[in-house]
C-alpha positions as a Python dict, from the first residue, in 0.01 Angstrom:
ca = {
    (1, 'M'): (0, 0, 0),
    (2, 'E'): (155, 329, -106),
    (3, 'A'): (25, 685, -129),
    (4, 'A'): (4, 800, -493),
    (5, 'A'): (187, 1108, -598),
    (6, 'H'): (-137, 1305, -643),
    (7, 'G'): (-249, 1228, -291),
    (8, 'T'): (-489, 940, -323),
    (9, 'L'): (-489, 574, -217),
    (10, 'S'): (-623, 272, -397),
    (11, 'I'): (-827, 56, -160),
    (12, 'Q'): (-1088, -131, -361),
    (13, 'F'): (-1430, -208, -213),
    (14, 'M'): (-1789, -258, -306),
    (15, 'E'): (-2092, -154, -106),
    (16, 'Y'): (-2470, -196, -111),
    (17, 'D'): (-2776, -176, 112),
    (18, 'L'): (-3012, -453, 220),
    (19, 'D'): (-3383, -372, 211),
    (20, 'N'): (-3378, -339, 589),
    (21, 'G'): (-3128, -56, 568),
    (22, 'L'): (-2811, -244, 666),
    (23, 'H'): (-2515, -95, 475),
    (24, 'V'): (-2266, -359, 362),
    (25, 'I'): (-1908, -294, 256),
    (26, 'L'): (-1683, -565, 110),
    (27, 'H'): (-1306, -530, 71),
    (28, 'Q'): (-1141, -832, -85),
    (29, 'D'): (-773, -910, -16),
    (30, 'R'): (-677, -1266, -88),
    (31, 'S'): (-308, -1234, 9),
    (32, 'T'): (-356, -1398, 354),
    (33, 'P'): (-625, -1649, 464),
    (34, 'I'): (-771, -1408, 721),
    (35, 'I'): (-1089, -1201, 742),
    (36, 'A'): (-1174, -900, 958),
    (37, 'L'): (-1546, -881, 1010),
    (38, 'S'): (-1698, -584, 1189),
    (39, 'V'): (-2022, -403, 1262),
    (40, 'M'): (-2031, -35, 1352),
    (41, 'Y'): (-2348, 97, 1518),
    (42, 'H'): (-2411, 467, 1497),
    (43, 'V'): (-2468, 503, 1866),
    (44, 'G'): (-2234, 646, 2132),
    (45, 'S'): (-2256, 830, 2456),
    (46, 'K'): (-2394, 1140, 2285),
    (47, 'N'): (-2714, 944, 2212),
    (48, 'E'): (-2786, 884, 2581),
    (49, 'R'): (-3034, 1054, 2803),
    (50, 'S'): (-2882, 1284, 3061),
    (51, 'D'): (-3025, 1068, 3343),
    (52, 'R'): (-2915, 740, 3179),
    (53, 'T'): (-2553, 801, 3085),
    (54, 'G'): (-2312, 510, 3018),
    (55, 'F'): (-2561, 300, 2819),
    (56, 'A'): (-2363, 286, 2494),
    (57, 'H'): (-2048, 168, 2673),
    (58, 'F'): (-2251, -69, 2888),
    (59, 'F'): (-2394, -239, 2576),
    (60, 'E'): (-2040, -288, 2445),
    (61, 'H'): (-2010, -531, 2738),
    (62, 'L'): (-2364, -664, 2756),
    (63, 'L'): (-2375, -778, 2395),
    (64, 'F'): (-2110, -1042, 2465),
    (65, 'E'): (-2337, -1206, 2726),
    (66, 'G'): (-2507, -1433, 2480),
    (67, 'T'): (-2819, -1451, 2266),
    (68, 'A'): (-3133, -1656, 2232),
    (69, 'N'): (-2924, -1913, 2043),
    (70, 'I'): (-2586, -1872, 2210),
    (71, 'P'): (-2554, -1982, 2576),
    (72, 'R'): (-2460, -1717, 2828),
    (73, 'G'): (-2086, -1661, 2844),
    (74, 'Q'): (-2015, -1858, 2525),
    (75, 'Y'): (-2015, -1583, 2260),
    (76, 'D'): (-1639, -1529, 2264),
    (77, 'K'): (-1571, -1904, 2294),
    (78, 'Y'): (-1711, -1960, 1941),
    (79, 'V'): (-1451, -1719, 1799),
    (80, 'E'): (-1164, -1852, 2011),
    (81, 'R'): (-1238, -2216, 1924),
    (82, 'A'): (-1230, -2117, 1555),
    (83, 'G'): (-883, -1968, 1601),
    (84, 'G'): (-995, -1606, 1601),
    (85, 'T'): (-1002, -1303, 1828),
    (86, 'L'): (-1271, -1043, 1897),
    (87, 'N'): (-1320, -717, 2073),
    (88, 'A'): (-1528, -399, 2081),
    (89, 'N'): (-1496, -34, 2173),
    (90, 'T'): (-1722, 263, 2228),
    (91, 'S'): (-1679, 632, 2166),
    (92, 'R'): (-1896, 941, 2200),
    (93, 'D'): (-2025, 878, 1849),
    (94, 'R'): (-2033, 504, 1771),
    (95, 'T'): (-1993, 151, 1902),
    (96, 'Y'): (-1774, -96, 1712),
    (97, 'Y'): (-1755, -476, 1726),
    (98, 'Y'): (-1509, -686, 1529),
    (99, 'E'): (-1371, -1038, 1485),
    (100, 'I'): (-1045, -1147, 1318),
    (101, 'M'): (-1079, -1501, 1198),
    (102, 'P'): (-949, -1760, 954),
    (103, 'S'): (-1114, -1697, 624),
    (104, 'N'): (-1298, -2033, 634),
    (105, 'Q'): (-1492, -1903, 933),
    (106, 'L'): (-1675, -1625, 751),
    (107, 'E'): (-2010, -1798, 795),
    (108, 'L'): (-1959, -1833, 1169),
    (109, 'G'): (-1861, -1467, 1207),
    (110, 'L'): (-2167, -1343, 1016),
    (111, 'W'): (-2397, -1563, 1223),
    (112, 'L'): (-2248, -1432, 1545),
    (113, 'E'): (-2299, -1067, 1448),
    (114, 'S'): (-2652, -1133, 1325),
    (115, 'E'): (-2729, -1295, 1657),
    (116, 'R'): (-2596, -988, 1842),
    (117, 'M'): (-2813, -763, 1622),
    (118, 'L'): (-3137, -958, 1653),
    (119, 'H'): (-3133, -1198, 1949),
    (120, 'A'): (-2906, -1047, 2222),
    (121, 'K'): (-2993, -1138, 2581),
    (122, 'V'): (-3093, -812, 2745),
    (123, 'D'): (-3216, -950, 3076),
    (124, 'Q'): (-3164, -892, 3448),
    (125, 'I'): (-2899, -1163, 3484),
    (126, 'G'): (-2673, -1015, 3218),
    (127, 'I'): (-2744, -659, 3331),
    (128, 'E'): (-2637, -733, 3689),
    (129, 'T'): (-2327, -918, 3572),
    (130, 'Q'): (-2211, -642, 3347),
    (131, 'R'): (-2291, -367, 3600),
    (132, 'S'): (-2026, -527, 3820),
    (133, 'V'): (-1783, -548, 3530),
    (134, 'V'): (-1829, -185, 3433),
    (135, 'K'): (-1798, -66, 3795),
    (136, 'E'): (-1467, -248, 3822),
    (137, 'E'): (-1354, -93, 3493),
    (138, 'R'): (-1451, 249, 3627),
    (139, 'K'): (-1232, 191, 3937),
    (140, 'Q'): (-932, 69, 3739),
    (141, 'R'): (-939, 315, 3444),
    (142, 'Y'): (-1078, 626, 3609),
    (143, 'D'): (-1092, 642, 3989),
    (144, 'N'): (-771, 451, 4075),
    (145, 'Q'): (-564, 558, 3775),
    (146, 'P'): (-335, 859, 3810),
    (147, 'Y'): (-483, 1141, 3600),
    (148, 'G'): (-758, 895, 3506),
    (149, 'T'): (-1031, 1155, 3537),
    (150, 'V'): (-864, 1428, 3327),
    (151, 'L'): (-1091, 1389, 3030),
    (152, 'E'): (-1403, 1353, 3242),
    (153, 'E'): (-1320, 1662, 3444),
    (154, 'T'): (-1243, 1852, 3120),
    (155, 'V'): (-1559, 1777, 2923),
    (156, 'K'): (-1794, 1863, 3208),
    (157, 'R'): (-1641, 2214, 3204),
    (158, 'A'): (-1601, 2253, 2826),
    (159, 'Y'): (-1966, 2160, 2756),
    (160, 'T'): (-2278, 2274, 2936),
    (161, 'E'): (-2556, 2171, 2692),
    (162, 'H'): (-2427, 1900, 2455),
    (163, 'P'): (-2415, 1536, 2567),
    (164, 'Y'): (-2039, 1535, 2506),
    (165, 'R'): (-2033, 1682, 2856),
    (166, 'W'): (-2036, 1343, 3023),
    (167, 'S'): (-1783, 1062, 2995),
    (168, 'V'): (-1826, 757, 2777),
    (169, 'I'): (-1833, 526, 3080),
    (170, 'G'): (-2111, 745, 3229),
    (171, 'S'): (-2260, 737, 3574),
    (172, 'M'): (-2270, 424, 3782),
    (173, 'D'): (-2574, 566, 3963),
    (174, 'H'): (-2755, 595, 3629),
    (175, 'L'): (-2674, 233, 3542),
    (176, 'D'): (-2796, 122, 3883),
    (177, 'A'): (-3120, 319, 3854),
    (178, 'A'): (-3202, 189, 3505),
    (179, 'T'): (-3460, -86, 3471),
    (180, 'E'): (-3452, -385, 3240),
    (181, 'E'): (-3713, -199, 3029),
    (182, 'D'): (-3469, 98, 2992),
    (183, 'Y'): (-3195, -129, 2867),
    (184, 'R'): (-3421, -318, 2632),
    (185, 'A'): (-3557, 6, 2488),
    (186, 'F'): (-3202, 127, 2414),
    (187, 'Y'): (-3122, -203, 2237),
    (188, 'E'): (-3435, -201, 2027),
    (189, 'K'): (-3382, 161, 1922),
    (190, 'Y'): (-3013, 159, 1826),
    (191, 'Y'): (-2911, -199, 1755),
    (192, 'V'): (-3098, -223, 1429),
    (193, 'P'): (-2976, -285, 1074),
    (194, 'N'): (-3064, 66, 951),
    (195, 'N'): (-2830, 212, 1217),
    (196, 'A'): (-2537, -16, 1135),
    (197, 'V'): (-2260, -82, 883),
    (198, 'L'): (-2126, -433, 823),
    (199, 'V'): (-1775, -461, 682),
    (200, 'I'): (-1597, -773, 563),
    (201, 'A'): (-1230, -732, 477),
    (202, 'G'): (-991, -1002, 368),
    (203, 'D'): (-984, -1340, 194),
    (204, 'F'): (-1333, -1436, 83),
    (205, 'D'): (-1536, -1499, -232),
    (206, 'L'): (-1757, -1201, -316),
    (207, 'D'): (-2061, -1405, -428),
    (208, 'E'): (-2036, -1635, -124),
    (209, 'A'): (-2007, -1335, 107),
    (210, 'R'): (-2312, -1167, -39),
    (211, 'H'): (-2505, -1491, -12),
    (212, 'H'): (-2426, -1532, 357),
    (213, 'V'): (-2489, -1167, 439),
    (214, 'N'): (-2831, -1196, 286),
    (215, 'R'): (-2891, -1531, 462),
    (216, 'F'): (-2813, -1400, 809),
    (217, 'F'): (-2913, -1031, 797),
    (218, 'A'): (-3180, -973, 530),
    (219, 'D'): (-3468, -1096, 753),
    (220, 'I'): (-3376, -879, 1054),
    (221, 'P'): (-3651, -616, 1089),
    (222, 'M'): (-3569, -255, 1025),
    (223, 'G'): (-3583, -35, 1332),
    (224, 'T'): (-3897, 169, 1349),
    (225, 'E'): (-3804, 427, 1614),
    (226, 'A'): (-3662, 753, 1485),
    (227, 'I'): (-3307, 824, 1594),
    (228, 'E'): (-3274, 1187, 1701),
    (229, 'N'): (-3026, 1424, 1544),
    (230, 'N'): (-3143, 1741, 1720),
    (231, 'R'): (-2891, 1756, 2002),
    (232, 'P'): (-2833, 2094, 2164),
    (233, 'V'): (-2585, 2325, 1992),
    (234, 'E'): (-2317, 2405, 2242),
    (235, 'P'): (-2281, 2785, 2283),
    (236, 'P'): (-1932, 2942, 2250),
    (237, 'L'): (-1728, 2976, 2562),
    (238, 'S'): (-1775, 3321, 2709),
    (239, 'G'): (-1412, 3321, 2825),
    (240, 'E'): (-1142, 3100, 2964),
    (241, 'I'): (-1254, 2847, 3226),
    (242, 'R'): (-994, 2768, 3494),
    (243, 'D'): (-1009, 2523, 3779),
    (244, 'I'): (-798, 2304, 4008),
    (245, 'V'): (-850, 1931, 4052),
    (246, 'Y'): (-687, 1753, 4345),
    (247, 'D'): (-603, 1391, 4278),
    (248, 'E'): (-407, 1096, 4413),
    (249, 'I'): (-98, 1178, 4209),
    (250, 'D'): (269, 1243, 4279),
    (251, 'L'): (336, 1504, 4013),
    (252, 'P'): (119, 1803, 3911),
    (253, 'A'): (-8, 1840, 3554),
    (254, 'V'): (-161, 2104, 3330),
    (255, 'L'): (-447, 2043, 3092),
    (256, 'Q'): (-553, 2288, 2822),
    (257, 'A'): (-858, 2209, 2609),
    (258, 'Y'): (-952, 2429, 2313),
    (259, 'R'): (-1286, 2414, 2138),
    (260, 'I'): (-1253, 2296, 1775),
    (261, 'P'): (-1492, 2212, 1489),
    (262, 'Q'): (-1640, 1879, 1402),
    (263, 'L'): (-1505, 1599, 1178),
    (264, 'G'): (-1511, 1697, 814),
    (265, 'H'): (-1469, 2074, 880),
    (266, 'P'): (-1188, 2200, 652),
    (267, 'D'): (-993, 2338, 949),
    (268, 'M'): (-976, 1997, 1119),
    (269, 'Y'): (-702, 1887, 886),
    (270, 'A'): (-476, 2173, 983),
    (271, 'L'): (-556, 2117, 1351),
    (272, 'D'): (-458, 1752, 1320),
    (273, 'L'): (-128, 1858, 1164),
    (274, 'I'): (-76, 2108, 1446),
    (275, 'S'): (-122, 1829, 1695),
    (276, 'K'): (147, 1624, 1523),
    (277, 'L'): (376, 1925, 1511),
    (278, 'L'): (340, 1989, 1882),
    (279, 'S'): (367, 1642, 2032),
    (280, 'E'): (409, 1348, 1791),
    (281, 'G'): (750, 1196, 1852),
    (282, 'E'): (1055, 1303, 2043),
    (283, 'S'): (1145, 1562, 1781),
    (284, 'S'): (810, 1739, 1818),
    (285, 'R'): (809, 2098, 1938),
    (286, 'M'): (664, 2051, 2284),
    (287, 'H'): (865, 1738, 2360),
    (288, 'R'): (1186, 1899, 2248),
    (289, 'S'): (1120, 2225, 2437),
    (290, 'L'): (949, 2109, 2752),
    (291, 'V'): (1094, 1766, 2806),
    (292, 'D'): (1442, 1768, 2653),
    (293, 'E'): (1560, 2127, 2676),
    (294, 'S'): (1398, 2294, 2978),
    (295, 'Q'): (1312, 1962, 3146),
    (296, 'M'): (999, 2125, 3286),
    (297, 'A'): (779, 1833, 3186),
    (298, 'L'): (808, 1464, 3231),
    (299, 'A'): (565, 1395, 2943),
    (300, 'V'): (363, 1596, 2695),
    (301, 'Y'): (59, 1501, 2491),
    (302, 'N'): (-153, 1688, 2238),
    (303, 'F'): (-442, 1534, 2056),
    (304, 'P'): (-762, 1653, 1892),
    (305, 'M'): (-1089, 1485, 1989),
    (306, 'M'): (-1214, 1452, 1635),
    (307, 'L'): (-1582, 1410, 1689),
    (308, 'E'): (-1896, 1403, 1477),
    (309, 'E'): (-2000, 1731, 1639),
    (310, 'P'): (-1764, 2007, 1758),
    (311, 'G'): (-1490, 1869, 1980),
    (312, 'L'): (-1177, 1966, 2172),
    (313, 'M'): (-802, 1983, 2121),
    (314, 'L'): (-625, 1882, 2441),
    (315, 'T'): (-270, 1951, 2553),
    (316, 'F'): (-167, 1761, 2867),
    (317, 'C'): (173, 1804, 3035),
    (318, 'I'): (295, 1624, 3349),
    (319, 'A'): (531, 1850, 3540),
    (320, 'N'): (876, 1735, 3635),
    (321, 'M'): (972, 1729, 4005),
    (322, 'Q'): (977, 2073, 4174),
    (323, 'V'): (832, 2245, 3865),
    (324, 'D'): (560, 2503, 3935),
    (325, 'V'): (242, 2440, 3728),
    (326, 'H'): (207, 2812, 3650),
    (327, 'K'): (554, 2819, 3496),
    (328, 'L'): (476, 2500, 3302),
    (329, 'E'): (158, 2650, 3173),
    (330, 'K'): (345, 2962, 3053),
    (331, 'A'): (589, 2740, 2871),
    (332, 'M'): (302, 2556, 2701),
    (333, 'D'): (151, 2890, 2600),
    (334, 'A'): (482, 2997, 2456),
    (335, 'E'): (483, 2706, 2215),
    (336, 'I'): (125, 2784, 2104),
    (337, 'N'): (218, 3150, 2058),
    (338, 'K'): (505, 3058, 1834),
    (339, 'L'): (256, 2887, 1602),
    (340, 'K'): (31, 3193, 1609),
    (341, 'E'): (307, 3448, 1551),
    (342, 'N'): (542, 3273, 1312),
    (343, 'Y'): (522, 3056, 1006),
    (344, 'I'): (657, 2704, 1045),
    (345, 'S'): (965, 2620, 835),
    (346, 'D'): (948, 2439, 505),
    (347, 'H'): (1144, 2156, 666),
    (348, 'E'): (891, 2114, 951),
    (349, 'F'): (603, 2135, 705),
    (350, 'Q'): (744, 1861, 481),
    (351, 'K'): (799, 1643, 786),
    (352, 'L'): (430, 1686, 878),
    (353, 'K'): (322, 1578, 527),
    (354, 'N'): (556, 1277, 550),
    (355, 'Q'): (405, 1183, 890),
    (356, 'V'): (54, 1202, 742),
    (357, 'E'): (140, 980, 451),
    (358, 'T'): (312, 732, 682),
    (359, 'S'): (15, 719, 917),
    (360, 'F'): (-229, 649, 637),
    (361, 'I'): (-11, 378, 490),
    (362, 'N'): (43, 212, 830),
    (363, 'R'): (-328, 226, 910),
    (364, 'Y'): (-410, 42, 593),
    (365, 'R'): (-145, -225, 623),
    (366, 'S'): (-390, -428, 836),
    (367, 'L'): (-733, -557, 754),
    (368, 'T'): (-865, -423, 1078),
    (369, 'G'): (-742, -75, 998),
    (370, 'I'): (-905, -87, 656),
    (371, 'G'): (-1224, -231, 796),
    (372, 'E'): (-1265, 29, 1068),
    (373, 'S'): (-1188, 316, 830),
    (374, 'L'): (-1440, 192, 575),
    (375, 'A'): (-1706, 175, 843),
    (376, 'S'): (-1610, 516, 985),
    (377, 'Y'): (-1616, 704, 658),
    (378, 'Y'): (-1957, 571, 580),
    (379, 'T'): (-2096, 622, 930),
    (380, 'Y'): (-1982, 979, 965),
    (381, 'F'): (-1992, 1107, 609),
    (382, 'K'): (-2198, 857, 407),
    (383, 'N'): (-1902, 866, 172),
    (384, 'T'): (-1695, 548, 189),
    (385, 'S'): (-1469, 668, -96),
    (386, 'L'): (-1304, 911, 143),
    (387, 'I'): (-1088, 620, 250),
    (388, 'N'): (-894, 683, -70),
    (389, 'S'): (-920, 1060, -106),
    (390, 'D'): (-913, 1193, 253),
    (391, 'I'): (-535, 1203, 251),
    (392, 'K'): (-554, 1477, -16),
    (393, 'N'): (-738, 1698, 238),
    (394, 'Y'): (-429, 1675, 459),
    (395, 'L'): (-183, 1726, 176),
    (396, 'N'): (-370, 2034, 61),
    (397, 'V'): (-313, 2211, 394),
    (398, 'T'): (-73, 2505, 353),
    (399, 'I'): (172, 2679, 586),
    (400, 'D'): (-68, 2973, 583),
    (401, 'D'): (-346, 2743, 706),
    (402, 'I'): (-136, 2632, 1003),
    (403, 'K'): (-89, 2989, 1119),
    (404, 'R'): (-453, 3098, 1045),
    (405, 'V'): (-607, 2802, 1224),
    (406, 'S'): (-374, 2843, 1526),
    (407, 'N'): (-491, 3202, 1562),
    (408, 'E'): (-855, 3118, 1515),
    (409, 'Y'): (-889, 2840, 1768),
    (410, 'L'): (-590, 2828, 2006),
    (411, 'N'): (-690, 3126, 2213),
    (412, 'S'): (-725, 3162, 2591),
    (413, 'S'): (-1087, 3276, 2553),
    (414, 'N'): (-1165, 2948, 2381),
    (415, 'R'): (-1033, 2702, 2633),
    (416, 'V'): (-1057, 2517, 2963),
    (417, 'V'): (-744, 2506, 3180),
    (418, 'L'): (-710, 2255, 3464),
    (419, 'H'): (-431, 2225, 3712),
    (420, 'Y'): (-406, 1874, 3846),
    (421, 'L'): (-243, 1883, 4189),
    (422, 'P'): (-154, 1616, 4446),
    (423, 'K'): (-402, 1616, 4729),
    (424, 'V'): (-130, 1676, 4986),
    (425, 'T'): (-69, 2026, 4839),
    (426, 'T'): (-428, 2144, 4891),
    (427, 'S'): (-328, 2406, 5150),
    (428, 'S'): (-58, 2566, 4932),
    (429, 'E'): (-264, 2656, 4625),
}
């Protein structure tokens, strides 16, 4: 897989819709006897009620419980016995399930996903089991993890109206308060063929695949409940929001989160390049300045939350020992101001373009990378062909765009700033 000189890729696929609305994408690659089979449901934490948060992530777990035709606790065993692996993940915008299996197990994989879509066990036994699992995950990944609540603390200050204001894992109290009827209603509304994309990538016969897709999915009823798209529009920040969070940590940290546009907005490509420029790799600007040269930071991270609706760009720096967080924050600001005041060099700019091409090529070296990208481009844009042409949007970014976008979005009036401090220092700040 190589990027063409004119900025396009050449991933071949075919796509079609079943009568029930299920969108099917097939990418054939017969070089290795493996298939990656996946289903992306267009439901994430932004689709939840404000008093029932955490449902999308909860279903990521619950839908491995079993089905009317698969005994409880046996779903993953089918895949493992066939020599495959499986997993799932949830975001604010979608939920994604996938299996990687020997190519002669295509029929099994399709049956398993059709069972998940039509016959999942959404009952009290599974609900209680998975509540315990999710609560333990909450403890390990959020409550007992150093800096584990950074994103959660950030979004609840960056958003006041939009459902992005709560974390993907949601509230344990909401999960406890929900009834079996609440869970079943969520399943019946969102886990329907007309809210899903099925992708098969790898070594398979096209006619055979279409036959089995039709066999297992064509008779699944279309969902009848309208899926809302009228979420509140988040108002602009009226000014910088600053706060202190005390946590069980040894070293302080600074978090800066800037409001940015949604996926597909032309400026998102420049913002993604800015993120790479600031923190991708040891030669990136912030790593070189804050970690290597001044040694003010132990680690630096910058990443854009590229979401279906307007998101955030986050910069997170963990202070080195004895470094004051206010000084660290000023050093972070200085790097942002360099972007706003000066044009980046031709050398840096070419490096960014090389990084983009490399990331696209690496992503599409695996069937799982191709499969998820095909599903994502269709889910978010209804334009699967972007898998081949989206790279051009990055390569068309100019040095002028980098400076303009930095000045438009990376401003103190457009951000949340959090100082994460060890609890023992409460009296000194």
